Structures are given as C-alpha cells and as structure tokens.
C-alpha positions as CSV (number, residue, x, y, z in Angstrom):
1,G,9.9,15.6,-5.4
2,T,6.4,17.1,-6.0
3,N,4.3,14.4,-4.6
4,T,4.7,15.5,-1.0
5,P,2.4,17.2,1.5
6,E,4.6,20.4,1.3
7,A,4.4,20.5,-2.5
8,H,0.7,19.9,-2.5
9,K,0.2,22.8,-0.1
10,I,2.2,25.2,-2.4
11,A,0.3,24.0,-5.6
12,S,-3.2,24.1,-4.0
13,N,-5.4,27.3,-4.3
14,V,-3.0,29.2,-6.6
15,T,-4.0,31.3,-9.6
16,S,-3.3,30.1,-13.1
17,D,-0.3,32.6,-13.4
18,E,1.0,31.4,-10.2
19,Y,0.7,27.7,-11.3
20,A,2.5,28.6,-14.6
21,S,5.3,30.2,-12.6
22,L,5.5,27.1,-10.4
23,L,5.7,24.8,-13.4
24,A,8.4,27.1,-14.9
25,N,10.6,27.1,-11.7
26,T,10.3,23.4,-10.8
27,P,12.9,21.0,-12.1
28,N,11.3,18.9,-14.8
29,V,12.1,16.0,-17.4
30,D,10.6,15.5,-20.7
31,A,8.6,12.3,-21.2
32,T,8.9,11.8,-25.0
33,L,6.9,8.8,-26.0
34,K,6.8,6.7,-29.1
35,K,3.6,5.8,-31.0
36,G,1.7,3.3,-28.9
37,H,3.4,4.1,-25.7
38,A,1.7,5.2,-22.5
39,V,2.5,7.0,-19.2
40,V,0.8,6.0,-16.0
41,F,1.5,8.3,-13.0
42,D,0.0,9.5,-9.8
43,S,-1.8,12.7,-10.6
44,R,-0.6,14.2,-7.3
45,T,2.8,14.4,-9.0
46,L,3.2,17.9,-10.4
47,H,2.7,17.5,-14.1
48,A,2.0,19.4,-17.3
49,G,1.9,18.8,-21.0
50,G,4.3,20.3,-23.3
51,A,4.0,21.3,-27.0
52,N,4.0,18.3,-29.3
53,E,6.2,19.7,-32.1
54,A,6.8,16.5,-34.1
55,N,5.3,16.6,-37.6
56,E,3.6,19.9,-37.3
57,G,0.2,19.9,-39.0
58,R,-0.6,16.1,-38.3
59,R,-3.5,15.0,-36.4
60,R,-2.9,13.4,-33.1
61,C,-5.0,11.2,-30.8
62,L,-4.7,11.3,-27.1
63,L,-6.4,8.9,-24.6
64,Y,-6.8,10.5,-21.2
65,L,-8.2,8.5,-18.3
66,S,-8.8,9.7,-14.8
67,A,-9.2,7.1,-12.1
68,Q,-9.8,7.6,-8.4
69,G,-10.2,5.2,-5.6
70,P,-12.0,5.9,-2.3
71,E,-10.0,6.7,0.7
72,E,-9.1,3.8,2.9
73,G,-12.1,2.5,4.9
74,C,-14.6,4.2,2.6
75,T,-16.8,2.6,-0.2
76,K,-17.4,5.8,-2.3
77,L,-15.4,8.7,-3.5
78,P,-15.7,12.0,-1.8
79,T,-18.5,14.3,-2.9
80,S,-16.1,17.1,-3.8
81,P,-12.5,17.2,-4.8
82,E,-9.8,17.2,-2.1
83,R,-7.6,19.5,-4.1
84,R,-8.2,22.2,-6.7
85,T,-5.1,23.1,-8.8
86,P,-5.9,25.4,-11.6
87,P,-6.6,25.3,-14.4
88,N,-7.5,21.5,-14.5
89,A,-9.1,20.8,-11.2
90,Y,-10.7,17.4,-10.7
91,S,-11.2,16.0,-14.2
92,I,-13.6,13.1,-13.2
93,V,-17.0,14.1,-14.7
94,P,-19.6,14.2,-11.9
95,E,-22.1,12.0,-13.7
96,Y,-19.5,9.2,-13.8
97,R,-18.3,9.5,-10.3
98,N,-19.0,6.2,-8.3
99,K,-20.4,4.6,-11.4
100,L,-17.6,3.0,-13.3
101,K,-15.1,0.7,-11.6
102,V,-11.5,-0.1,-12.5
103,R,-10.8,-3.6,-11.3
104,E,-7.4,-4.3,-9.5
C-alpha cells in the first residue's frame, strides 16, 4: 500500500515530473462513482484524479473538503504542513486553519 512511512518518504520532496512518474508506476484502481456518491479517504494514501470522460462537454460539480485534526496530545494544528507532495501540497487555506471544526 501507499499509506506507509516508506511510501511517504518516497513521495515527499519530489518534483512534479517525479510525482507523475510515481503515479504512473504505482498499481492503481479506478474509483468510478455515480451521481450523488462520495469518496472519503485518508489523504496520506497516494491518490490522483483521472479524466472525467463521460458526457464530454457537460458541466460538472465537485465538492472537495479537506479536514485535519491536531496530533495526539495537541489542541491546534501544526503551523506548517508536515508533508509537501507536489503539485498540491497542504490544501487547507491558512486563514481557516484552527478556525472551523468538524465534530466527531
């Protein structure tokens, strides 16, 4: 799997080209969804979006939500990201960090 310390080490601090190569050479599965369906996953799992080829030319809507909890024993999020994987490193907007809460 890709949600391991070894995989994280490989995926961190790589260039966009290296990341593209990593994605191309890692076993993967399609997650084809129907209208109204959702996917929830740990962002530390290696993931990428593919082309949405169905009904070319139609408009599509995508809701993307990032949530992060503080490390165990802490009350706030870290001030900087713990990992930087190009091209989309740390998608939580700084102005919202530690402001909005997702209740368990």
